[in-house]
N, C-alpha and C positions, 0 to 999 in steps of 0.2 A: 183487823190485820191491814196493816198500812202497806202501800207499795211505793217503790221509789222508783223514779224515771231516771235512766241513766242520762248523764250529761251528753250534749250533742257532741260527736266528734269533728274537731276541727281539722279539715283539710288543708294542709298546705298547698298553696299554689306553687308551681315549679317557678323558677326565676326565668324571666321572660328573656329570650335570645335577643342579643343586639340584632338589628335589621343587617342583613347581608349588603355590603358595598358593591356597588357596580364597578365595572372596569374602568369607567370614566372617573368615579369617584375616588378609586384607589391611586389613580395616576396623578390626580390633583393632590392628594393627601401625601403621597410618596413622591412628589415632583423631583426630590434632590437624587433620588436613586436612577431615575431615567436621564438625569442630568450627566450622570456619571457614565451612562450606557451610550449616550449620543456619539463621542467620537468614535466609537468601535462600531456602531451602527451606520455611521456615515462612511467610515473606511471601508466596511464590508459591502455597502451599497454601492460604493463608486468603484471599487476594484475586483469584486466579485460578481455581484448580482447584474449590474449594468453590462460588463463586458459578456457575460453569459447569454443575456438577452440580446445583445447588439449582434452577436455573433450569429444567431439565427436569422436575424433581419439580414445581415449582410450576406448570408449564404445564397441568397436570391437576387444579389447585385452584381453587375459588372462594375466593379469599382476598384481602382487601383491604389487608393487610400489618398493620394495627393488632392483629388476632386472634392469640391464641397459636397457633392451627393451623388451617388452612382445611379446607374441606369437599371431599372428592374427587368431582370430576363427570366423570372420563375425558376425551374427546375434546370435550367441550362447547365449551370455548374455542377450539379449532380450527375447530369448525363456526360460531362466531359470527364468528370471524376471517374466515371464507372470504366470508361476506355482508356484511363491513364495507367500504363504499365508501371510507371514509377510509384504510383500511390499504393498499387497492389503489390510491387515488391517490397515497400515500407511496411504496409499491413502484413504480409507475410512474415518478414523480420520480426515484427511486434510478437506474432503468435509464437514463432520459433523460440524468442526470447521468453514467453510465457511457458511454452510446454517444457522448456529444459531449465530454465532458472529456479521455477517455483519447486519442482520437486526436488531438485539438489538442494535448494535453501532449507526446506521443510526437513527432509531426511537427515541431512548432515547436523542441523540443529537438533534434531529429536536425538540422535548417537550421542552427541556431546551432552545434552542435557540429561541423559541416563547416567553418563559417567560422572558428570559434575554434581548430581542428586545425592550420589552415595556417601554417608558421611565418612567413609574410610578413604576417599580419595584426598590424596595431599595437596594442599595449597589450592583448593577448589574455589576459594573466595577471590584469589589472585587471578585464576583462569578465566573466572566470570567476569571480573572487570576488565581484563585485555580485550576478551572478545566482544565487550560492549563498546569500548572505546571507539572503534570506527563508526559507529552508529551515529555518535554526537560530532563526528567531524564533518564539515562541509563537504557535499558531493563533488563541488568543482575542485576544491583542493585536493581530495582523493584522486580524481583524475589525472590532475597535473602532476602527482607524486608518482602514480603510476604509469604515467607516459615516460618518466625517467627511468623507473624500474624495469620496464619491458623494452626498453630501448635495446638496439643491437650492441650498445657497448654498456649496458646494465647490468646490475648483478645477477637477474635471472640468468641472461645469456652467458654471462662469464662463468657462472656455476655450471652450465649445461655443456659448455664446450671444454672446461677444464675437467670434468668427470667424464669426458668421452662419450657423452649421450647423444651429442650431435657432432656434426663435423663442422657446420658454421653456424652463426649466428640464426635464429628464427625471427622472422619479422611478425611478431605478434599482432602489431596494430596496424601494419601495411600491406598485409596479405588479405586478399579479398575472401580466402577461405578461412582465415584464422580471427580476423578482427571481430565478428559477432560474438563468436566464443570466448575472446579475451574479453570484452566488455561484460559478458554474462559471469565470467569468474570474479571480476573485480566487483559486480553488482552483489554477488552472493557474499563475498568477503565482507563488503561495507555492512549489509543489511543481517549478516547472521546473528548478531548478538541480540537483537530485538525479537529475532523468533525462538532464540535459546530461551530468554527470559519468559515468552509465552509457554513454552514446554515446561520449564521449571515450576512455573505456576500449577500447571495442569498435574504434573508428577507429584505434587504435594498434596493434592486432593485424594490421592489413592491411599486407604487406610494402611498401616504398617502391617495389621495383624493378617490381611491377606497375603503378603508376601511370607510370613511366619507359618500360616497354614500350608502354603504350597511347599514349604522347605520340610516340614514334618512328614508331606506325602512324597518326599524324594524329588522335588522338581529341582532342576539346575537352573543356570541363568537363562539359557534359551526358553525352557518351558514356562519360567516366570514371565518373562517378555511376552511370549506367545499367549498364554492362558489368563494372565492376570493384568499386565501392564496395557497391552495393545488393546483390549477389548475395552477397557475403561476410558481409554484416550480417543476412541472413534468420535465421540461428539466434538472434542477439543480439535481433532484433526481436521474436521469439516470447516470451522471457524477460522483456524489459523492459516489454511490453505486459501481460504477465499480472501483473508486480509493481504496476504503475500500476492495473491493474483492482482489484486487493485493496486498494490506497491509495484508490480512490473511492469504496469503500463505507465509510470512516471519515471523514466530514466533519462530524462532531457539532457540533464546536468552531465551525466558521465559520459554519455554518448558524444555529446559536443566537446567535452574536453579530452576524451581519449583519442577518436577518430573523426569527429564532425560528420559523422555518416558514410564515411569512407572507407577504403578506396573503392570507387566506382559503385556507390550508393550501396555497398555489400552489407554495411551495418546501420544503414539509415532506417530508423523506426518512425512511426506515425508521427510523433511529436516533433522530431528533427525536420520532416518533410513539411509539416505546418510552417514551421519556422522558415524554412528556407524559400517556400513559395511565397510567404507574407513578406519577409524582409531581405532574405539573401538573394533574391533574384534581381536581374537587371531592370526589369519592370516588374515592380511589386503586385501582387494579385490578391488583395485583402479579402474579396469577395470569394475567391476560388479556394483560397485557404481557409476561410470562415466554414465553407462547405465541407471540407476534409474534417474540420475542428468538430462539426456536428456529428459526422459520422462516427467519429472516434468518440465523442461525449455519449452516443447512444451505445456504444459497445462497452463503455465505463459504467453506464446505468444499469445495464444488463447484469454486469458482473455485481453491481451495489445491490440489486434486487436479489441475485442470487445469493450474496452474503447475508441479506435479511432472512431469507427463506432458511438459509443454513444455520444460521445462529438460532431462529425459533425451533428448528427440527431437533438441534443439539439440546435447547432447553427442555424440550418434551422428553428426550430419551435420558436426561439427567435425572427428571423427577419420576 
C-alpha cells in the first residue's frame, strides 16, 4: 500500500502596502495644491488672524493709533471699561436686540415654513424666492433704502396717516424709544429668508406617514403641530436659535446706515461703540476700543461654544 503526500500549500503573501507618506512628504509631492491655497492663507492671516491677535495686545496699551507704539498699562482699559456707562448701555442694547430679534426671527420663519412646506400652498416657490431675496442684498443698501421707507415722508408714514392709524408721522429712526426696535424689525426682515430655509429643510425630514397616522386618529392642524411637528423639530430649534444668536451680534452695517447708534446712543450696540471709540472720536482710543472688542469677542465665543454643544446634543437626540 502506497501513501501519497499532499503537495505543500502555497500561501500567497498579501501585497505590501506602500509606506505612509509624512506630512512634509505630502507637501513636497503636492506642492502645487498649497500654491493655490497660498493667497487665501495670506489674506486670512493678514486680515483675520493678525487683527484678532493684535487686538488682545492693544487692549493692554494706552495707544491712540497714531504713535509708533503704545504704553503698556495692564488692565487699566478694562477697569475704565467696567465703569463706562456708555459701554454698558451699548452692551444692554445688544442684549435687548438679542432677546427680541432672535425669537421673532425664529418663530416667524417657522410659521412661514409650515405654510410654504405644504404642497397645497399656491405659488410657494415664488414666495420662497421673494422671502430669500433680502438675504443676498447688502446690509448697507438695505439700511439706506429703509431710511427712505421709514422717513417722515416715506411710504410707511403716508400709509399710516392716510389710514388714520396715527395723527402725525412716526419718527421710527429719530425717536430714542423706537430706533432700536425699528432696527430690529429691519434686521428680522433681511435675514428671515435664511432661517426659513433652515426650517424648510428641517420640516422635510419628518416622514409624511406620521401626519397620515395623526389624521387617521382625528388630529387637526393644531394637534399635528403640537404632537408631531414640534417634538421632532426641537433638535433643529436648538441649532437654528444658536446660529441666529450669533448673527444677532453682527448688526454693525444696519445700525450704522439706519441710525448711526442714535439718537442719544439709544440704538448703539457694542459693535458701533467699538467703531466710534476707535475711529469716530476726536481723539481715537484704539487700545480702549480693543479692550471693548475683547469683551465682545468673549461673549461671541461663549455663544459659539454653546452652539457647538447644542449641535452635539441635537445630533444625539436625533440618533
